[in-house]
Backbone as a printed PyTorch tensor [residue, N CA C, xyz], in Angstrom:
tensor([[[-51.7860,  41.2030, 321.9360],
         [-50.6740,  41.8890, 322.5590],
         [-51.1310,  43.2970, 322.9550]],

        [[-50.7510,  43.7050, 324.1280],
         [-51.0690,  45.0470, 324.6090],
         [-50.0520,  46.0430, 324.0550]],

        [[-50.4370,  47.3100, 324.0310],
         [-49.5690,  48.3260, 323.4470],
         [-48.2290,  48.4170, 324.1760]],

        [[-48.2310,  48.3330, 325.4930],
         [-46.9800,  48.4420, 326.2530],
         [-45.9940,  47.3480, 325.8510]],

        [[-46.4860,  46.1300, 325.6560],
         [-45.6310,  45.0270, 325.2100],
         [-45.0800,  45.2980, 323.8140]],

        [[-45.9740,  45.7460, 322.9340],
         [-45.5680,  46.0670, 321.5700],
         [-44.4860,  47.1430, 321.5790]],

        [[-44.7010,  48.1890, 322.3450],
         [-43.7480,  49.2890, 322.4080],
         [-42.3770,  48.7920, 322.8790]],

        [[-42.3510,  48.0300, 323.9400],
         [-41.0850,  47.5240, 324.4730],
         [-40.3640,  46.6270, 323.4640]],

        [[-41.1150,  45.7950, 322.7680],
         [-40.4780,  44.8570, 321.8410],
         [-40.0880,  45.5110, 320.5140]],

        [[-40.7660,  46.5890, 320.1240],
         [-40.5510,  47.1760, 318.7970],
         [-39.7310,  48.4640, 318.8050]],

        [[-39.6300,  49.1300, 319.9430],
         [-39.0080,  50.4600, 320.0060],
         [-37.6040,  50.4820, 319.4120]],

        [[-36.7360,  49.5990, 319.8480],
         [-35.3430,  49.6360, 319.3990],
         [-35.2080,  49.3340, 317.9070]],

        [[-35.9540,  48.3510, 317.4210],
         [-35.8970,  48.0280, 315.9870],
         [-36.3770,  49.2050, 315.1420]],

        [[-37.4770,  49.7970, 315.5550],
         [-38.0150,  50.9270, 314.7950],
         [-37.0430,  52.1010, 314.8080]],

        [[-36.4560,  52.3710, 315.9650],
         [-35.4890,  53.4630, 316.0620],
         [-34.2890,  53.1990, 315.1590]],

        [[-33.7940,  51.9790, 315.1420],
         [-32.6430,  51.6240, 314.3060],
         [-32.9500,  51.8820, 312.8230]],

        [[-34.1180,  51.4670, 312.3740],
         [-34.4860,  51.6360, 310.9680],
         [-34.6440,  53.1130, 310.6280]],

        [[-35.3130,  53.8600, 311.4790],
         [-35.5150,  55.2860, 311.2070],
         [-34.1780,  56.0190, 311.2660]],

        [[-33.3370,  55.6850, 312.2330],
         [-32.0180,  56.3130, 312.3390],
         [-31.2060,  56.0670, 311.0760]],

        [[-31.2530,  54.8720, 310.5860],
         [-30.5340,  54.5400, 309.3610],
         [-31.0210,  55.3970, 308.1940]],

        [[-32.3070,  55.6890, 308.1700],
         [-32.8730,  56.4550, 307.0630],
         [-32.6960,  57.9550, 307.2070]],

        [[-32.6920,  58.4930, 308.4250],
         [-32.5940,  59.9490, 308.5790],
         [-31.2050,  60.4130, 308.9730]],

        [[-30.3970,  59.5500, 309.6030],
         [-29.0240,  59.8900, 309.8940],
         [-28.7790,  60.7780, 311.1050]],

        [[-29.8110,  61.1500, 311.8080],
         [-29.6730,  62.0360, 312.9740],
         [-30.4080,  61.3790, 314.1390]],

        [[-29.6570,  61.0130, 315.1800],
         [-30.2540,  60.2520, 316.2880],
         [-31.3860,  61.0010, 316.9760]],

        [[-31.1830,  62.2780, 317.2810],
         [-32.2190,  63.0380, 317.9760],
         [-33.4860,  63.1330, 317.1280]],

        [[-33.3130,  63.4130, 315.8490],
         [-34.4670,  63.4840, 314.9520],
         [-35.1550,  62.1250, 314.8760]],

        [[-34.3830,  61.0560, 314.7520],
         [-34.9670,  59.7080, 314.6800],
         [-35.7620,  59.4050, 315.9440]],

        [[-35.2140,  59.7470, 317.1070],
         [-35.9340,  59.5030, 318.3610],
         [-37.2470,  60.2850, 318.3990]],

        [[-37.2080,  61.5300, 317.9470],
         [-38.4320,  62.3440, 317.9190],
         [-39.4670,  61.7570, 316.9640]],

        [[-39.0130,  61.3590, 315.7860],
         [-39.9300,  60.8000, 314.7900],
         [-40.5580,  59.4950, 315.2780]],

        [[-39.7440,  58.6380, 315.8960],
         [-40.2550,  57.3670, 316.3960],
         [-41.2220,  57.5950, 317.5540]],

        [[-40.9100,  58.5390, 318.4220],
         [-41.8180,  58.8450, 319.5300],
         [-43.1660,  59.3370, 319.0010]],

        [[-43.1150,  60.2030, 318.0080],
         [-44.3530,  60.7070, 317.3970],
         [-45.1400,  59.5660, 316.7440]],

        [[-44.4400,  58.6670, 316.0640],
         [-45.1010,  57.5350, 315.4060],
         [-45.7280,  56.5940, 316.4270]],

        [[-45.0350,  56.3400, 317.5370],
         [-45.6080,  55.4820, 318.5740],
         [-46.8180,  56.1480, 319.2370]],

        [[-46.7940,  57.4600, 319.3520],
         [-47.9670,  58.1560, 319.8940],
         [-49.1710,  57.9520, 318.9700]],

        [[-48.9390,  58.0400, 317.6740],
         [-50.0150,  57.7910, 316.7040],
         [-50.4720,  56.3320, 316.7670]],

        [[-49.5140,  55.4260, 316.9480],
         [-49.8530,  54.0060, 317.0460],
         [-50.7060,  53.7380, 318.2810]],

        [[-50.3830,  54.3950, 319.3740],
         [-51.1530,  54.2130, 320.6110],
         [-52.6060,  54.6500, 320.4050]],

        [[-52.7940,  55.7680, 319.7240],
         [-54.1440,  56.2680, 319.4590],
         [-54.9330,  55.2810, 318.5950]],

        [[-54.2560,  54.6370, 317.6580],
         [-54.9090,  53.7140, 316.7220],
         [-54.7020,  52.2470, 317.0860]],

        [[-54.3270,  51.9560, 318.3130],
         [-53.9060,  50.6080, 318.6770],
         [-54.9860,  49.5480, 318.4500]],

        [[-56.2480,  49.8620, 318.6860],
         [-57.2930,  48.8400, 318.4840],
         [-57.2720,  48.2720, 317.0710]],

        [[-57.0850,  49.1350, 316.0930],
         [-57.0310,  48.7040, 314.7050],
         [-55.6310,  48.1930, 314.3440]],

        [[-54.6250,  48.8830, 314.8100],
         [-53.2450,  48.5840, 314.4300],
         [-52.7550,  47.2380, 314.9560]],

        [[-53.2120,  46.8210, 316.1170],
         [-52.7190,  45.5610, 316.6920],
         [-53.0790,  44.3470, 315.8350]],

        [[-54.0650,  44.4820, 314.9600],
         [-54.4550,  43.3880, 314.0760],
         [-53.6900,  43.3930, 312.7500]],

        [[-52.8580,  44.3930, 312.5200],
         [-52.0810,  44.4650, 311.2880],
         [-51.0240,  43.3610, 311.2800]],

        [[-50.6610,  42.9500, 310.0870],
         [-49.6470,  41.9160, 309.9320],
         [-48.2790,  42.4100, 310.4080]],

        [[-47.9710,  43.6870, 310.1820],
         [-46.6540,  44.2290, 310.5310],
         [-46.7990,  45.6080, 311.1850]],

        [[-47.2150,  45.6520, 312.4500],
         [-47.3770,  46.9620, 313.0970],
         [-46.0590,  47.7220, 313.2610]],

        [[-44.9310,  47.0150, 313.3530],
         [-43.6380,  47.7040, 313.4290],
         [-43.4010,  48.5020, 312.1480]],

        [[-43.7150,  47.9060, 311.0340],
         [-43.5290,  48.5890, 309.7580],
         [-44.4350,  49.8090, 309.6650]],

        [[-45.6370,  49.7150, 310.2280],
         [-46.5360,  50.8650, 310.2550],
         [-45.8900,  52.0090, 311.0250]],

        [[-45.2850,  51.7000, 312.1640],
         [-44.6260,  52.7280, 312.9760],
         [-43.4630,  53.3540, 312.1980]],

        [[-42.6550,  52.5330, 311.5580],
         [-41.5310,  53.0470, 310.7740],
         [-42.0330,  53.9290, 309.6440]],

        [[-43.0580,  53.4670, 308.9340],
         [-43.5900,  54.2580, 307.8280],
         [-44.1520,  55.5900, 308.3330]],

        [[-44.8460,  55.5680, 309.4690],
         [-45.3840,  56.8030, 310.0470],
         [-44.2480,  57.7560, 310.4100]],

        [[-43.1670,  57.2340, 310.9590],
         [-42.0210,  58.0710, 311.3150],
         [-41.3640,  58.6600, 310.0700]],

        [[-41.1840,  57.8440, 309.0410],
         [-40.5690,  58.3410, 307.8140],
         [-41.4710,  59.3390, 307.0950]],

        [[-42.7790,  59.1110, 307.1490],
         [-43.7070,  60.0870, 306.5700],
         [-43.6390,  61.4150, 307.3250]],

        [[-43.5180,  61.3460, 308.6420],
         [-43.3930,  62.5700, 309.4440],
         [-42.1110,  63.3050, 309.0790]],

        [[-41.0610,  62.5480, 308.7810],
         [-39.8140,  63.1790, 308.3660],
         [-39.9700,  63.9000, 307.0350]],

        [[-40.6730,  63.2880, 306.1020],
         [-40.9220,  63.9350, 304.8110],
         [-41.7260,  65.2160, 305.0250]],

        [[-42.7300,  65.1650, 305.8740],
         [-43.5320,  66.3570, 306.1620],
         [-42.6680,  67.4480, 306.7860]],

        [[-41.7910,  67.0610, 307.7110],
         [-40.8880,  68.0210, 308.3450],
         [-39.9690,  68.6340, 307.3040]],

        [[-39.4380,  67.8000, 306.4240],
         [-38.5440,  68.2820, 305.3820],
         [-39.2700,  69.2800, 304.4690]],

        [[-40.4960,  68.9700, 304.0980],
         [-41.2480,  69.8730, 303.2240],
         [-41.4970,  71.2280, 303.8810]],

        [[-41.7560,  71.1970, 305.1820],
         [-41.9740,  72.4670, 305.8890],
         [-40.7020,  73.3040, 305.9480]],

        [[-39.5610,  72.6480, 306.0550],
         [-38.3050,  73.3580, 306.2980],
         [-37.3890,  73.4580, 305.0800]],

        [[-37.8090,  73.0090, 303.9210],
         [-36.8990,  72.9560, 302.7810],
         [-36.4900,  74.3300, 302.2770]],

        [[-37.2320,  75.3490, 302.6070],
         [-36.8900,  76.6860, 302.1410],
         [-35.9660,  77.4280, 303.1050]],

        [[-35.6040,  76.7960, 304.2010],
         [-34.6970,  77.4360, 305.1460],
         [-33.3010,  77.5170, 304.5600]],

        [[-32.5630,  78.5220, 304.9580],
         [-31.2030,  78.7220, 304.4800],
         [-30.2580,  77.8970, 305.3370]],

        [[-29.3870,  77.1310, 304.6870],
         [-28.4200,  76.3140, 305.4020],
         [-27.2810,  77.1460, 305.9660]],

        [[-26.4450,  76.5250, 306.7570],
         [-25.3320,  77.2090, 307.4130],
         [-24.0000,  76.7630, 306.8220]],

        [[-23.9090,  76.7210, 305.5060],
         [-22.6820,  76.3560, 304.8020],
         [-22.0590,  75.0600, 305.3100]],

        [[-22.8830,  74.0530, 305.5020],
         [-22.3870,  72.7510, 305.9210],
         [-22.2500,  72.5830, 307.4180]],

        [[-22.4160,  73.6440, 308.1950],
         [-22.2950,  73.5400, 309.6400],
         [-23.5490,  72.9860, 310.2880]],

        [[-24.5880,  72.7740, 309.5040],
         [-25.8320,  72.2400, 310.0450],
         [-26.0120,  70.7650, 309.7040]],

        [[-24.9340,  70.0990, 309.2750],
         [-25.0170,  68.6950, 308.9270],
         [-25.2290,  67.8400, 310.1700]],

        [[-26.0140,  66.7870, 310.0240],
         [-26.2480,  65.8640, 311.1380],
         [-24.9610,  65.1080, 311.4420]],

        [[-24.7040,  64.9010, 312.6930],
         [-23.5440,  64.1350, 313.1280],
         [-23.9610,  62.6750, 313.2260]],

        [[-23.2420,  61.7710, 312.5600],
         [-23.6180,  60.3630, 312.6490],
         [-23.5740,  59.8880, 314.0930]],

        [[-24.5240,  59.0590, 314.4360],
         [-24.6010,  58.5470, 315.8000],
         [-23.5100,  57.5180, 316.0400]],

        [[-22.7950,  57.6630, 317.1290],
         [-21.7660,  56.6940, 317.4780],
         [-22.4020,  55.3930, 317.9520]],

        [[-23.5850,  55.5080, 318.5530],
         [-24.2740,  54.3380, 319.0970],
         [-25.3050,  53.8750, 318.0830]],

        [[-24.8770,  53.1130, 317.1130],
         [-25.7900,  52.7040, 316.0480],
         [-26.2200,  51.2560, 316.1780]],

        [[-26.0030,  50.6420, 317.3200],
         [-26.4490,  49.2720, 317.5180],
         [-25.4990,  48.2890, 316.8680]],

        [[-26.0620,  47.3050, 316.1750],
         [-25.2610,  46.2120, 315.6330],
         [-24.5690,  46.5520, 314.3220]],

        [[-24.9180,  47.6420, 313.6870],
         [-24.3170,  47.9790, 312.4060],
         [-23.0010,  48.7150, 312.6200]],

        [[-21.9800,  48.3190, 311.8820],
         [-20.6980,  49.0050, 311.9790],
         [-20.8320,  50.3920, 311.3620]],

        [[-19.9470,  51.2810, 311.7630],
         [-19.9800,  52.6400, 311.2330],
         [-19.7950,  52.6710, 309.7340]],

        [[-18.9340,  51.8010, 309.2280],
         [-18.6710,  51.7440, 307.7960],
         [-19.9050,  51.2690, 307.0220]],

        [[-20.5550,  50.2410, 307.5410],
         [-21.7680,  49.7410, 306.9000],
         [-22.8800,  50.7770, 306.9870]],

        [[-22.9930,  51.4140, 308.1170],
         [-24.0020,  52.4530, 308.2990],
         [-23.7930,  53.5870, 307.3050]],

        [[-22.5560,  54.0060, 307.1310],
         [-22.2500,  55.0700, 306.1710],
         [-22.5980,  54.6300, 304.7440]],

        [[-22.2800,  53.3790, 304.4120],
         [-22.6010,  52.8730, 303.0720],
         [-24.1150,  52.8210, 302.8600]],

        [[-24.8530,  52.3930, 303.8720],
         [-26.3120,  52.3440, 303.7550],
         [-26.8900,  53.7430, 303.5810]],

        [[-26.3540,  54.6890, 304.3140],
         [-26.8370,  56.0730, 304.1780],
         [-26.5200,  56.6620, 302.8170]],

        [[-25.5250,  56.1000, 302.1360],
         [-25.1740,  56.5710, 300.8080],
         [-26.0900,  56.0540, 299.7140]],

        [[-26.9390,  55.0940, 300.0410],
         [-27.8910,  54.5640, 299.0550],
         [-28.9830,  55.5850, 298.7720]],

        [[-29.5680,  55.5310, 297.5840],
         [-30.7390,  56.3620, 297.3230],
         [-31.8580,  56.0140, 298.3160]],

        [[-32.7110,  56.9680, 298.6030],
         [-33.7370,  56.8100, 299.6250],
         [-34.5690,  55.5460, 299.4480]],

        [[-35.0770,  55.2860, 298.2720],
         [-35.9520,  54.1310, 298.0660],
         [-35.2050,  52.8250, 298.3310]],

        [[-33.9620,  52.7420, 297.8740],
         [-33.1730,  51.5350, 298.1410],
         [-32.9450,  51.3740, 299.6420]],

        [[-32.6450,  52.4640, 300.3280],
         [-32.4270,  52.4150, 301.7750],
         [-33.6950,  51.9750, 302.4910]],

        [[-34.8480,  52.4740, 302.0530],
         [-36.1150,  52.0640, 302.6600],
         [-36.3530,  50.5730, 302.4580]],

        [[-36.1130,  50.0870, 301.2510],
         [-36.3220,  48.6660, 300.9630],
         [-35.3860,  47.8120, 301.8090]],

        [[-34.1220,  48.1870, 301.8870],
         [-33.1580,  47.4180, 302.6770],
         [-33.5820,  47.3820, 304.1380]],

        [[-33.9520,  48.5190, 304.6920],
         [-34.2920,  48.5430, 306.1150],
         [-35.5660,  47.7610, 306.3990]],

        [[-36.5600,  47.8720, 305.5440],
         [-37.8060,  47.1390, 305.7820],
         [-37.6360,  45.6390, 305.5630]],

        [[-36.9550,  45.2700, 304.4640],
         [-36.8090,  43.8430, 304.1480],
         [-35.8190,  43.1430, 305.0700]],

        [[-34.6790,  43.7860, 305.3310],
         [-33.6130,  43.0870, 306.0490],
         [-33.5790,  43.3960, 307.5390]],

        [[-33.8110,  44.6150, 307.9250],
         [-33.7470,  44.9310, 309.3500],
         [-35.0490,  44.6220, 310.0760]],

        [[-36.1880,  44.8750, 309.4170],
         [-37.4610,  44.5280, 310.0400],
         [-37.9720,  43.1660, 309.5870]],

        [[-37.2710,  42.5410, 308.6520],
         [-37.5800,  41.1900, 308.1900],
         [-38.9990,  41.0610, 307.6270]],

        [[-39.4060,  42.0670, 306.8690],
         [-40.7180,  42.0070, 306.2320],
         [-40.6110,  41.2680, 304.9090]],

        [[-41.7090,  40.6530, 304.4940],
         [-41.6990,  39.9850, 303.2040],
         [-41.8500,  41.0160, 302.0850]],

        [[-41.6490,  40.5760, 300.8720],
         [-41.6780,  41.4700, 299.7160],
         [-43.0360,  42.1340, 299.5470]],

        [[-44.1020,  41.3580, 299.7050],
         [-45.4490,  41.8920, 299.5270],
         [-45.7540,  43.0180, 300.5260]],

        [[-45.4070,  42.7920, 301.7860],
         [-45.6660,  43.7950, 302.8190],
         [-44.8320,  45.0420, 302.5680]],

        [[-43.5790,  44.8550, 302.2040],
         [-42.7030,  45.9890, 301.9050],
         [-43.2580,  46.7940, 300.7370]],

        [[-43.6920,  46.1050, 299.7000],
         [-44.2560,  46.7820, 298.5330],
         [-45.4970,  47.5870, 298.9050]],

        [[-46.3610,  46.9790, 299.6990],
         [-47.5920,  47.6530, 300.1090],
         [-47.2760,  48.9040, 300.9400]],

        [[-46.3280,  48.7940, 301.8590],
         [-45.9650,  49.9280, 302.7090],
         [-45.3690,  51.0920, 301.9220]],

        [[-44.5800,  50.7460, 300.9050],
         [-43.9240,  51.7910, 300.1250],
         [-44.7470,  52.2490, 298.9250]],

        [[-45.8440,  51.5480, 298.6510],
         [-46.6870,  51.9280, 297.5190],
         [-46.0420,  51.6340, 296.1750]],

        [[-45.2940,  50.5210, 296.1140],
         [-44.6390,  50.1250, 294.8650],
         [-44.9630,  48.6640, 294.5850]],

        [[-44.6390,  48.2190, 293.3950],
         [-44.8950,  46.8320, 293.0070],
         [-43.8810,  45.8980, 293.6840]],

        [[-44.2840,  44.6620, 293.9660],
         [-43.3530,  43.6980, 294.5700],
         [-42.0800,  43.4960, 293.7460]],

        [[-42.1990,  43.4970, 292.4510],
         [-41.0120,  43.3570, 291.6030],
         [-40.0500,  44.5250, 291.7720]],

        [[-40.5930,  45.6980, 292.0020],
         [-39.7680,  46.8820, 292.2140],
         [-38.9900,  46.7660, 293.5150]],

        [[-39.5950,  46.1350, 294.5170],
         [-38.8900,  45.8890, 295.7800],
         [-37.6440,  45.0540, 295.5000]],

        [[-37.8160,  43.9920, 294.7280],
         [-36.6870,  43.1270, 294.3940],
         [-35.6020,  43.8550, 293.6220]],

        [[-36.0090,  44.7110, 292.6900],
         [-35.0320,  45.4770, 291.9110],
         [-34.2360,  46.4040, 292.8200]],

        [[-34.9290,  47.1280, 293.6960],
         [-34.2380,  48.0400, 294.6090],
         [-33.3160,  47.2810, 295.5600]],

        [[-33.7640,  46.1400, 296.0480],
         [-32.9420,  45.3400, 296.9530],
         [-31.6910,  44.8330, 296.2250]],

        [[-31.8620,  44.3810, 295.0050],
         [-30.7270,  43.8870, 294.2150],
         [-29.7280,  45.0160, 293.9500]],

        [[-30.2190,  46.1730, 293.5270],
         [-29.3210,  47.3030, 293.2520],
         [-28.5960,  47.7470, 294.5130]],

        [[-29.3110,  47.7790, 295.6290],
         [-28.6860,  48.1770, 296.8950],
         [-27.5910,  47.1830, 297.2800]],

        [[-27.8640,  45.8930, 297.1160],
         [-26.8750,  44.8700, 297.4600],
         [-25.6280,  45.0080, 296.5960]],

        [[-25.8170,  45.2610, 295.3050],
         [-24.6710,  45.4430, 294.4060],
         [-23.8500,  46.6590, 294.8130]],

        [[-24.5240,  47.7450, 295.1380],
         [-23.8290,  48.9680, 295.5680],
         [-23.0530,  48.7140, 296.8540]],

        [[-23.6860,  48.0320, 297.7950],
         [-23.0270,  47.7540, 299.0710],
         [-21.8470,  46.8080, 298.8920]],

        [[-21.9890,  45.8240, 298.0170],
         [-20.8730,  44.8950, 297.7670],
         [-19.6670,  45.6290, 297.1860]],

        [[-19.9250,  46.5600, 296.2810],
         [-18.7980,  47.2850, 295.6870],
         [-18.2260,  48.3160, 296.6590]],

        [[-19.0710,  48.8720, 297.5330],
         [-18.5940,  49.8670, 298.4970],
         [-17.8540,  49.2180, 299.6590]],

        [[-18.2000,  47.9860, 299.9670],
         [-17.6220,  47.2880, 301.1190],
         [-17.1070,  45.9120, 300.7080]],

        [[-16.1300,  45.8400, 299.8200],
         [-15.6990,  44.5340, 299.3170],
         [-15.1630,  43.6080, 300.4070]],

        [[-14.5460,  44.1420, 301.4420],
         [-14.0140,  43.2820, 302.4900],
         [-15.1360,  42.6090, 303.2850]],

        [[-16.2910,  43.2670, 303.4210],
         [-17.4250,  42.6220, 304.0910],
         [-18.0200,  41.5160, 303.2340]],

        [[-18.0610,  41.7520, 301.9190],
         [-18.5630,  40.7270, 301.0080],
         [-17.6360,  39.5080, 301.0370]],

        [[-16.3060,  39.7500, 301.1320],
         [-15.3570,  38.6360, 301.2150],
         [-15.5540,  37.8340, 302.5000]],

        [[-15.8000,  38.5220, 303.6190],
         [-16.0510,  37.8280, 304.8840],
         [-17.3060,  36.9720, 304.7830]],

        [[-18.3490,  37.5280, 304.1400],
         [-19.6080,  36.7950, 303.9800],
         [-19.3990,  35.5420, 303.1380]],

        [[-18.5870,  35.6460, 302.0940],
         [-18.3280,  34.5070, 301.2050],
         [-17.5740,  33.3970, 301.9300]],

        [[-16.6910,  33.7670, 302.8750],
         [-15.9150,  32.7720, 303.6080],
         [-16.7740,  32.0370, 304.6290]],

        [[-17.8630,  32.6120, 305.0730],
         [-18.6810,  31.9960, 306.1270],
         [-19.5750,  30.9280, 305.5920]]])
């Protein structure tokens, strides 16, 4: 697969996952663009990876951590600098999106990699630098939290 094909097929999924994790559409777009630029530079090696989309997401999330570390000493504006949730969040409802954003970071990462990017447990564990069993624990805890936060969605799922 050529990079242009990969970019077209992966861009929206990667943006959705990063947006879910950072909560700010403009920041997510910037992070994903930066990650795709890095992917383009490394495409000869990256195209042979089992999950190049996950590599892009991980690169974007790592860039976000680096950005956060650089800016963590800045003074906030008493809540006026909060990110505005994106109205255009794709297939996820606003309520579900809010519940996902309320999860602890590691659980949110596991949910987005396992369920939104459809990665297997082993790949998710390798990307996050944790044991495969830990992936399952985080996924289970996240599911329990989401079920209790969104009981009407769990009821709809049970009826289907």
